[in-house]
N, C-alpha and C positions, 0 to 999 in steps of 0.2 A: 505496499499499500503506498509506503515511503518514497519506493523506487520509482513509483507512478506521478505522486503528489510532485517530489522534485523537476521532473522530466517536463513535467506539463506548466510546472510555471516558469521551469528556467528556458521552452522553446514556445511558450505560446505568442511572445511579441514578433519570436522568429517566423512561427507558423503565419501568423495575421498579414504579417510585411512579405514576407514570399509572396504570400495567394495574393495580395491586392497587388506588388508587382505583376504578378503573372498577368493580373487582370487592366492593368493599366498598360502594361506592355503590349498585347494582345490589341488592345482597341487605338494603341497610338504608337504607330511604328516610325521609323525614320525612313526618309529616302533613301538611305544610303545602307542597301543592302550587309556589306563586311561590319556597320556599326550594330545591327538587327542580329546579324550571328554573334558576336559576343558578347552580348548582355543575352541572348540565348544560351550560350553555353554557361556564362556567368551563373545563371539560376541554375543549370543542372547541377553545374560543379558544387555549388551552394548545397541545395537539395541532399546530393550526396553524400557531403559533408556533412551536415547535420543528423543524416540516418547513421551515418557512421559513428558519429560519433556519442547518441544515442547508445547504439549497442557497444561502442566501448562503455560508459557510465556501468551500462547493466554487468560486464566482462567484471571490470574493476571490482564489484559487489562480494564475487565469489568469491568462494577460501583457496580455492585450487586457479590453477591456470588453464584457461581453455586458450587453443592454440589459433584462435580465433583473433583473440586479441590483438596477434600481432599483424590481421590484415585490419583491423579498425585502426588502429595506430598508424601504420603504412599509410593509409588512406587519409586520416588525419594529417597528417606530416606536409603530404606532396598536394592536398586541395587547397589547404589553406594559402598555401603560395602562390598556387597557381591562378587563385580568385585576384592576390593582387598584381599577378602578371597582366592576368584581362582586363584588371583597372587602368594599367599601364596602357595596353594598344588601345583600350578605347580613348582614353586623352590626347593621343598623340595618332589617332586613324588618319588624320590627313598630313601628318606630316614625312620627313624622308624616313622617318627612323623604322619604317614599314617595311621597307629595301633590305632593312638587318634584323627583321625578327627573329632569324634563326642565333643571333650573335645573343640577343635577348634571352632566349630560351635555354643558354649553356649554363647559369647557374642551378638552373633547374633542373637542367638532365643530371648536372653534379650532386645535389642534392636526394634528387631520387634514385641514382645508385647508391650510394652510402645507405640511406634510408630503407630498401628494397630489401640488400643485403644484410642488414643488422641484426633479422633474426638467425643468420650463420654467426656474424662476425662479431655482434654485439658492439660494436664502434660507435651506433649513434642512441640505442636505447634497449634495453633487455629486460624479462621478466623472471623470478625466481619460482622456485615451487609452489611458493608460499603466494603467488599473483604479487608479489612485489614490482615496483617499475625502478630501474635505475638508469642512468643517463650513462650514454659509453664514454670515452675519451673526447669524442666529438660531437659530446649530447645536444653543445648551442648552434648546431650548424643550420637548422634550419630555420632558428629565429634569426642567425644573423644574413641568412638568405633571404628572408623576407625583409628585412630590415635595410640591405643592400636596396632593393627595389622598392621600397618607399623613398630612399635616401635620393635614388635614380630619377623616380619621379617627381621628388621636389626639385632636382637640379634642372630637370629639362623642363619643368614647367617655368624655372626661372629665367632659360635658356630662350625658351618661347614665348615669354610673356606677352609682346607684342602681339602675339596673335589669337591673345583671348582676352575678354574684357577682365574687369579687376576680380569682378563676384566672382568668376568660374575660378581664377588663381585662389583667391581664400578660400573656398570650397578644397578645392584641392590639397590645399594646405592642413585646414581643419580636420578632414578626412584623414591623410597621414597622422598627425597627431593623434588623433581616435585609434587610427589601427594600433599605432605604436605602444599606446597606456593598455589597451586591451589582451594585446599579444605576451607585453610584461607580466602584467598583474596574474595571466593564465598561465605562462612558464614558471614565475618562481611564488607563486601563492597556490597554484592548486585550485584555481579557480573555475568554474565548466561552463561551457558555451557562450566565454564572452567573445573569443573571437567570431564564430558564425553568428552570433546577435551585433557585432559590430560589420561586420563585413557589410549582413544584409541592410544595416540602416545606412550605410555608409553608400553603398551602390543605390540605395533608393533616394536617397537624397541625390546623388548625383544625378542619376538619371533625370528625376525632376529640372534639375536647375539645367542641366543641358537641354533638356527638351525645350523650357522658357528661352535659352539662348539661342533655340534653333531657329526662332520665332525671328529673328535679330541677325541671320543670315541669310545670303544667297543661296537656294539651292544649286545650282549649277556648278557654280564656282569654289563656294564656298569659302569667299569671302566676304565682312559685312555689308548689310544692304540701306538700301537709303533709309527708311528711316533710321539705324542707329547710327548713321551718317550726320544728320541733323540733332541727334541727340546727344551724341560723342563732341561735337562742335559745340554748344550750348555748357557742356562740361569743362570743357578743355580751355574752354579761350583764354585764358590770361594765362601767363602774362600776355603771350600770342602765339599764334597758329600761321602756319603756312600751311597753304590750298594746294595741293599740286592735281589737277584736271589731266586724266588721259583717256585718250580716245582709239581705240582699233581702229587702223589706215584700212580701208575697201572692204569692209564688214558687208555690205550691202553688195561687193560683185560676189565676194565669195557665197553668200546665200543664194543670189541668183544663176550660177556657173558653176560651182560644185554642190550645191544642195542645204541646207540648213543643219545638219549634223557636222558638216565642217564648219560650219559659221559655229555651231556651240565649242567646237574644239579650238578655233582660234582665240576664241574669247577665255576657256579654262587655258591654256598658254600662256594668256597674258595677265591671265589672274596670277598664273602660278609663278613669274617672270615677276610680277610686282610685289609675291610674297617671299621669295627667296633671297632679295635684299636686304627686308626687313630687320631693323635692331631696334632698341628700346627709344620709344617715341613717335612711330611711326606704326601708322595702321591703313588700312589697306580698303573700301567700299567699293560694292557695284552700286552705280545710281538711276544706271538706264540700258537702254538695251546694247551700246557699245561704250558707254562711257564709265570709266573708272575714279573717284578720286583717291587720293592718297594724304593723310592730316600729317603732318611732321611737328610735331610737340617743342616748340623751344628750341628749335633747329635752327642753324644759319644756315646760308642763305647756298654757301661754299656746300654744307652736307646735303643741302637740297640737290644741288646739281650733282652731287658725286652720287646720289642716290639713281638717277634719272638716268646718267650716262654708264651705272652697271648695268639697269633694266634696259637700255639699249643696247647695248653689247651682247645682254643674250639673248634679246630678241632675235638681232642680225644672224645667231645661230640657230634661227627656226626659218618658215616661209613668213613670218607675219613681221607689222610692224607698228610703232602708236605713237601719236603724237601727245608733247605734254606741253603743257602752262602752267605756272605757278603764281601766287598771291600772298602776300601777307595779310593776316586778318586779327585784328588788333583789338577792335570795341565788336561788342556783341551786336550793336544795332548795323554795324557795315557788312552784312555776310553777303549781302545782294550785291554789295558793290566788291568785295573780294572777289566772289564765283564769276563775274562779268570778265574782272581782271583776269583772272586765270583761264575763265574761255577764248577772248582775245587772244592771252598771248600761245595758248594750244594750237589755236588757228594759223597763225603766226608760222609756229610749228611747222604744221600741216602742209601751209604752201611752199614752206622752202624744203621738205620733204618731195612735195608732188615736181618739183621745180629739177630737182637732181634726177629723180627718175627718167 
Protein backbone atom coordinates (compact mmCIF):
# COMPACT_ATOMS: atom_id res chain seq x y z
CA UNK A 1 0.00 0.00 0.00
CA UNK A 2 2.81 2.38 0.91
CA UNK A 3 4.51 1.54 -2.40
CA UNK A 4 1.48 2.52 -4.50
CA UNK A 5 0.89 5.61 -2.38
CA UNK A 6 4.49 6.75 -2.92
CA UNK A 7 4.35 6.03 -6.66
CA UNK A 8 1.11 7.97 -7.16
CA UNK A 9 2.15 10.99 -5.09
CA UNK A 10 5.60 11.14 -6.73
CA UNK A 11 4.41 10.65 -10.30
CA UNK A 12 1.02 12.34 -10.43
CA UNK A 13 2.48 15.64 -11.68
CA UNK A 14 4.56 13.78 -14.28
CA UNK A 15 1.55 11.80 -15.59
CA UNK A 16 -0.72 14.85 -15.77
CA UNK A 17 2.02 16.91 -17.46
CA UNK A 18 2.86 14.12 -19.91
CA UNK A 19 -0.78 13.64 -20.86
CA UNK A 20 -1.34 17.41 -21.18
CA UNK A 21 1.82 17.78 -23.25
CA UNK A 22 0.68 14.98 -25.58
CA UNK A 23 -2.73 16.63 -26.10
CA UNK A 24 -1.14 20.05 -26.73
CA UNK A 25 1.46 18.54 -29.05
CA UNK A 26 -1.08 16.63 -31.17
CA UNK A 27 -3.24 19.73 -31.62
CA UNK A 28 -0.46 22.27 -32.10
CA UNK A 29 2.39 20.86 -34.15
CA UNK A 30 5.08 22.98 -35.72
CA UNK A 31 5.44 23.31 -39.49
CA UNK A 32 8.99 21.96 -39.15
CA UNK A 33 8.83 18.14 -39.18
CA UNK A 34 12.28 17.82 -37.60
CA UNK A 35 11.14 19.77 -34.53
CA UNK A 36 7.98 17.65 -34.27
CA UNK A 37 10.02 14.43 -34.43
CA UNK A 38 12.37 15.65 -31.68
CA UNK A 39 9.48 16.51 -29.35
CA UNK A 40 7.79 13.17 -30.11
CA UNK A 41 11.00 11.27 -29.32
CA UNK A 42 11.37 13.28 -26.12
CA UNK A 43 7.82 12.36 -24.99
CA UNK A 44 8.49 8.67 -25.73
CA UNK A 45 11.87 8.67 -23.98
CA UNK A 46 10.41 10.38 -20.92
CA UNK A 47 7.49 7.93 -20.74
CA UNK A 48 9.91 4.97 -20.86
CA UNK A 49 12.17 6.67 -18.30
CA UNK A 50 9.29 7.13 -15.87
CA UNK A 51 8.14 3.52 -16.31
CA UNK A 52 11.67 2.22 -15.71
CA UNK A 53 12.03 4.47 -12.65
CA UNK A 54 8.82 3.06 -11.16
CA UNK A 55 10.04 -0.50 -11.71
CA UNK A 56 13.44 0.40 -10.29
CA UNK A 57 11.74 1.88 -7.23
CA UNK A 58 9.85 -1.41 -6.78
CA UNK A 59 12.99 -3.53 -7.18
CA UNK A 60 14.70 -1.30 -4.63
CA UNK A 61 12.17 -2.33 -1.98
CA UNK A 62 13.01 -6.05 -2.32
CA UNK A 63 15.25 -7.81 0.20
CA UNK A 64 17.24 -9.62 -2.48
CA UNK A 65 18.54 -8.52 -5.84
CA UNK A 66 16.35 -9.00 -8.89
CA UNK A 67 18.55 -8.92 -12.01
CA UNK A 68 15.95 -6.82 -13.82
CA UNK A 69 17.11 -3.96 -11.62
CA UNK A 70 20.22 -3.76 -13.79
CA UNK A 71 17.99 -3.15 -16.82
CA UNK A 72 15.94 -0.42 -15.13
CA UNK A 73 19.12 1.25 -13.85
CA UNK A 74 20.74 1.22 -17.29
CA UNK A 75 17.60 2.72 -18.85
CA UNK A 76 17.47 5.34 -16.12
CA UNK A 77 21.05 6.46 -16.65
CA UNK A 78 20.87 6.61 -20.46
CA UNK A 79 17.39 8.06 -20.91
CA UNK A 80 18.07 10.95 -18.51
CA UNK A 81 21.05 11.98 -20.62
CA UNK A 82 19.19 11.34 -23.89
CA UNK A 83 16.38 13.69 -22.84
CA UNK A 84 18.90 16.48 -22.22
CA UNK A 85 20.52 15.81 -25.63
CA UNK A 86 17.11 16.09 -27.31
CA UNK A 87 16.53 19.46 -25.63
CA UNK A 88 19.89 20.64 -27.04
CA UNK A 89 18.89 19.47 -30.53
CA UNK A 90 15.51 21.20 -30.27
CA UNK A 91 17.11 24.46 -29.21
CA UNK A 92 19.57 24.48 -32.12
CA UNK A 93 17.36 22.80 -34.72
CA UNK A 94 18.08 25.57 -37.30
CA UNK A 95 21.78 26.07 -36.64
CA UNK A 96 24.85 24.53 -38.25
CA UNK A 97 25.23 22.28 -35.20
CA UNK A 98 22.73 19.94 -36.88
CA UNK A 99 25.47 18.97 -39.37
CA UNK A 100 27.64 17.74 -36.50
CA UNK A 101 24.98 15.75 -34.66
CA UNK A 102 27.22 12.67 -34.59
CA UNK A 103 29.82 14.64 -32.60
CA UNK A 104 27.12 15.67 -30.16
CA UNK A 105 26.24 12.02 -29.58
CA UNK A 106 29.79 10.88 -28.79
CA UNK A 107 29.60 11.60 -24.99
CA UNK A 108 26.24 9.78 -24.84
CA UNK A 109 27.78 6.80 -26.69
CA UNK A 110 30.71 6.72 -24.24
CA UNK A 111 28.29 6.76 -21.31
CA UNK A 112 26.26 3.96 -22.92
CA UNK A 113 29.32 1.72 -23.28
CA UNK A 114 30.34 2.07 -19.62
CA UNK A 115 26.79 1.87 -18.23
CA UNK A 116 25.67 -1.14 -20.32
CA UNK A 117 28.80 -3.11 -19.36
CA UNK A 118 28.54 -2.22 -15.64
CA UNK A 119 26.64 -5.40 -14.68
CA UNK A 120 29.86 -7.22 -15.59
CA UNK A 121 32.58 -4.63 -14.88
CA UNK A 122 30.95 -2.78 -11.94
CA UNK A 123 32.71 0.33 -13.23
CA UNK A 124 29.72 2.69 -12.97
CA UNK A 125 27.38 0.91 -10.57
CA UNK A 126 26.67 -2.49 -9.02
CA UNK A 127 24.39 -4.26 -6.54
CA UNK A 128 25.26 -6.78 -3.87
CA UNK A 129 23.20 -9.85 -3.02
CA UNK A 130 21.24 -7.88 -0.42
CA UNK A 131 20.13 -5.46 -3.16
CA UNK A 132 22.29 -2.56 -1.96
CA UNK A 133 23.40 -0.07 -4.60
CA UNK A 134 27.11 0.76 -4.95
CA UNK A 135 28.76 3.44 -7.09
CA UNK A 136 31.68 2.24 -9.16
CA UNK A 137 35.06 3.95 -9.73
CA UNK A 138 33.46 6.21 -12.37
CA UNK A 139 30.01 6.29 -10.78
CA UNK A 140 29.68 10.03 -11.38
CA UNK A 141 30.27 9.67 -15.14
CA UNK A 142 26.55 9.90 -16.11
CA UNK A 143 26.14 13.01 -13.97
CA UNK A 144 29.28 14.57 -15.46
CA UNK A 145 28.11 13.88 -19.03
CA UNK A 146 24.64 15.28 -18.30
CA UNK A 147 26.35 18.33 -16.83
CA UNK A 148 28.50 18.60 -19.95
CA UNK A 149 25.40 18.77 -22.16
CA UNK A 150 23.80 21.36 -19.92
CA UNK A 151 26.93 23.53 -19.98
CA UNK A 152 27.16 23.05 -23.78
CA UNK A 153 23.56 24.22 -24.10
CA UNK A 154 24.34 27.33 -22.07
CA UNK A 155 27.50 28.12 -24.05
CA UNK A 156 25.81 27.65 -27.43
CA UNK A 157 22.85 29.73 -26.30
CA UNK A 158 25.28 32.54 -25.49
CA UNK A 159 27.11 32.14 -28.83
CA UNK A 160 23.86 32.21 -30.83
CA UNK A 161 22.09 34.69 -28.55
CA UNK A 162 21.62 37.20 -31.40
CA UNK A 163 19.30 34.70 -33.11
CA UNK A 164 17.02 34.24 -30.12
CA UNK A 165 14.82 36.65 -28.28
CA UNK A 166 15.72 37.40 -24.68
CA UNK A 167 12.77 35.42 -23.30
CA UNK A 168 13.97 32.23 -24.98
CA UNK A 169 17.52 32.74 -23.74
CA UNK A 170 16.29 33.31 -20.17
CA UNK A 171 14.06 30.23 -20.47
CA UNK A 172 16.99 28.04 -21.48
CA UNK A 173 19.12 29.31 -18.61
CA UNK A 174 16.27 28.67 -16.16
CA UNK A 175 15.70 25.14 -17.46
CA UNK A 176 19.42 24.36 -17.25
CA UNK A 177 19.58 25.64 -13.67
CA UNK A 178 16.56 23.56 -12.62
CA UNK A 179 17.98 20.46 -14.34
CA UNK A 180 21.29 20.85 -12.49
CA UNK A 181 19.52 21.20 -9.13
CA UNK A 182 17.29 18.18 -9.81
CA UNK A 183 20.19 15.95 -10.87
CA UNK A 184 22.27 17.02 -7.87
CA UNK A 185 19.51 16.30 -5.34
CA UNK A 186 18.71 12.92 -6.89
CA UNK A 187 22.36 11.84 -7.10
CA UNK A 188 23.56 12.88 -3.66
CA UNK A 189 20.43 12.79 -1.47
CA UNK A 190 18.66 9.74 -2.97
CA UNK A 191 15.46 11.56 -3.96
CA UNK A 192 13.26 9.68 -6.41
CA UNK A 193 11.56 10.90 -9.61
CA UNK A 194 13.03 14.42 -9.36
CA UNK A 195 14.80 14.21 -12.72
CA UNK A 196 11.68 12.93 -14.48
CA UNK A 197 9.55 15.73 -13.02
CA UNK A 198 12.20 18.33 -13.86
CA UNK A 199 12.58 17.13 -17.46
CA UNK A 200 8.83 16.92 -18.01
CA UNK A 201 8.08 20.38 -16.67
CA UNK A 202 11.12 21.84 -18.46
CA UNK A 203 10.10 20.43 -21.83
CA UNK A 204 6.46 21.47 -21.43
CA UNK A 205 7.49 24.97 -20.42
CA UNK A 206 9.99 25.22 -23.27
CA UNK A 207 7.45 23.89 -25.79
CA UNK A 208 4.96 26.58 -24.80
CA UNK A 209 7.69 29.23 -24.95
CA UNK A 210 8.77 27.96 -28.37
CA UNK A 211 5.20 27.89 -29.64
CA UNK A 212 4.67 31.50 -28.56
CA UNK A 213 7.99 32.48 -30.15
CA UNK A 214 6.95 30.65 -33.33
CA UNK A 215 4.29 33.31 -33.88
CA UNK A 216 7.13 35.84 -34.21
CA UNK A 217 9.10 33.85 -36.80
CA UNK A 218 8.73 33.61 -40.56
CA UNK A 219 7.87 29.96 -41.29
CA UNK A 220 9.73 29.63 -44.56
CA UNK A 221 13.03 31.37 -43.80
CA UNK A 222 13.26 30.92 -40.02
CA UNK A 223 14.12 34.57 -39.35
CA UNK A 224 11.93 36.92 -37.31
CA UNK A 225 8.81 38.29 -39.01
CA UNK A 226 7.38 41.76 -39.64
CA UNK A 227 5.51 41.84 -36.33
CA UNK A 228 8.73 41.13 -34.42
CA UNK A 229 10.55 43.86 -36.33
CA UNK A 230 8.23 46.65 -35.19
CA UNK A 231 8.14 45.27 -31.63
CA UNK A 232 11.93 45.09 -31.41
CA UNK A 233 12.49 48.51 -32.96
CA UNK A 234 10.30 50.02 -30.25
CA UNK A 235 12.27 48.11 -27.57
CA UNK A 236 15.84 48.64 -28.75
CA UNK A 237 15.78 52.16 -30.24
CA UNK A 238 17.79 53.68 -27.33
CA UNK A 239 20.40 54.99 -27.64
CA UNK A 240 20.27 54.27 -31.39
CA UNK A 241 19.81 51.62 -34.07
CA UNK A 242 21.02 51.19 -37.60
CA UNK A 243 18.26 49.89 -39.86
CA UNK A 244 19.59 47.83 -42.77
CA UNK A 245 17.12 47.20 -45.58
CA UNK A 246 17.80 44.17 -47.79
CA UNK A 247 16.04 43.33 -51.04
CA UNK A 248 16.60 40.15 -53.06
CA UNK A 249 17.46 41.06 -56.65
CA UNK A 250 15.42 39.47 -59.43
CA UNK A 251 12.94 37.46 -57.36
CA UNK A 252 10.09 38.09 -59.84
CA UNK A 253 12.22 36.86 -62.73
CA UNK A 254 13.14 33.72 -60.77
CA UNK A 255 9.47 33.02 -59.98
CA UNK A 256 8.40 33.64 -63.60
CA UNK A 257 11.11 31.59 -65.29
CA UNK A 258 11.99 28.89 -62.75
CA UNK A 259 8.90 28.64 -60.57
CA UNK A 260 7.98 29.73 -57.05
CA UNK A 261 9.83 26.78 -55.51
CA UNK A 262 13.11 28.22 -56.82
CA UNK A 263 12.02 31.66 -55.62
CA UNK A 264 11.48 30.26 -52.11
CA UNK A 265 14.92 28.64 -52.29
CA UNK A 266 16.44 32.02 -53.19
CA UNK A 267 14.75 33.70 -50.20
CA UNK A 268 15.95 30.94 -47.83
CA UNK A 269 19.47 31.27 -49.21
CA UNK A 270 19.46 35.02 -48.57
CA UNK A 271 18.09 34.50 -45.05
CA UNK A 272 20.82 31.94 -44.37
CA UNK A 273 23.54 34.32 -45.57
CA UNK A 274 22.14 37.14 -43.43
CA UNK A 275 22.17 34.82 -40.43
CA UNK A 276 25.64 33.40 -41.02
CA UNK A 277 27.41 36.63 -40.07
CA UNK A 278 25.27 37.71 -37.17
CA UNK A 279 26.99 38.55 -33.93
CA UNK A 280 25.77 40.20 -30.77
CA UNK A 281 23.59 43.21 -31.53
CA UNK A 282 22.37 42.16 -35.00
CA UNK A 283 18.91 40.67 -35.69
CA UNK A 284 17.29 39.64 -39.01
CA UNK A 285 13.63 39.99 -40.05
CA UNK A 286 11.61 39.23 -43.15
CA UNK A 287 9.15 42.10 -43.54
CA UNK A 288 7.74 41.42 -47.02
CA UNK A 289 7.90 39.17 -50.05
CA UNK A 290 11.53 39.79 -51.01
CA UNK A 291 12.38 42.37 -48.34
CA UNK A 292 14.37 41.79 -45.18
CA UNK A 293 15.45 44.14 -42.41
CA UNK A 294 18.47 43.82 -40.16
CA UNK A 295 18.68 45.93 -37.03
CA UNK A 296 22.11 46.71 -35.61
CA UNK A 297 21.88 47.73 -31.97
CA UNK A 298 24.43 50.37 -30.94
CA UNK A 299 26.76 49.48 -33.83
CA UNK A 300 29.08 51.81 -35.71
CA UNK A 301 28.86 52.48 -39.42
CA UNK A 302 32.07 50.47 -39.85
CA UNK A 303 30.41 47.45 -38.19
CA UNK A 304 27.43 47.76 -40.52
CA UNK A 305 29.58 48.08 -43.66
CA UNK A 306 31.63 45.06 -42.61
CA UNK A 307 28.48 43.00 -42.08
CA UNK A 308 27.06 43.97 -45.48
CA UNK A 309 30.37 43.20 -47.21
CA UNK A 310 30.52 39.75 -45.60
CA UNK A 311 26.95 38.91 -46.62
CA UNK A 312 27.53 40.10 -50.19
CA UNK A 313 30.68 38.01 -50.42
CA UNK A 314 28.75 34.96 -49.23
CA UNK A 315 25.96 35.66 -51.73
CA UNK A 316 28.48 35.96 -54.55
CA UNK A 317 29.13 32.23 -54.10
CA UNK A 318 25.44 31.54 -54.86
CA UNK A 319 23.29 32.26 -57.94
CA UNK A 320 21.65 35.14 -56.06
CA UNK A 321 22.43 38.70 -54.99
CA UNK A 322 20.72 41.32 -52.84
CA UNK A 323 20.82 45.09 -52.52
CA UNK A 324 21.43 46.85 -49.20
CA UNK A 325 20.73 50.27 -47.73
CA UNK A 326 20.97 51.54 -44.18
CA UNK A 327 20.04 54.52 -42.06
CA UNK A 328 20.47 55.55 -38.42
CA UNK A 329 17.45 55.55 -36.15
CA UNK A 330 17.71 57.76 -33.06
CA UNK A 331 14.23 58.93 -32.24
CA UNK A 332 11.20 56.71 -31.76
CA UNK A 333 9.08 59.20 -33.71
CA UNK A 334 11.36 59.10 -36.78
CA UNK A 335 10.90 55.44 -37.75
CA UNK A 336 9.19 56.27 -41.05
CA UNK A 337 12.00 58.66 -41.92
CA UNK A 338 14.67 56.03 -41.13
CA UNK A 339 12.82 53.40 -43.17
CA UNK A 340 12.50 55.84 -46.10
CA UNK A 341 16.23 56.67 -45.98
CA UNK A 342 17.28 53.03 -45.81
CA UNK A 343 14.90 52.22 -48.66
CA UNK A 344 16.35 55.01 -50.81
CA UNK A 345 19.89 53.81 -50.08
CA UNK A 346 18.87 50.25 -50.96
CA UNK A 347 17.45 51.35 -54.34
CA UNK A 348 20.65 53.25 -55.04
CA UNK A 349 22.60 50.05 -54.37
CA UNK A 350 20.19 48.11 -56.61
CA UNK A 351 20.69 50.65 -59.43
CA UNK A 352 24.47 50.27 -59.15
CA UNK A 353 24.07 46.50 -59.27
CA UNK A 354 21.98 46.67 -62.46
CA UNK A 355 24.46 49.08 -64.08
CA UNK A 356 27.27 46.57 -63.51
CA UNK A 357 25.36 43.71 -65.12
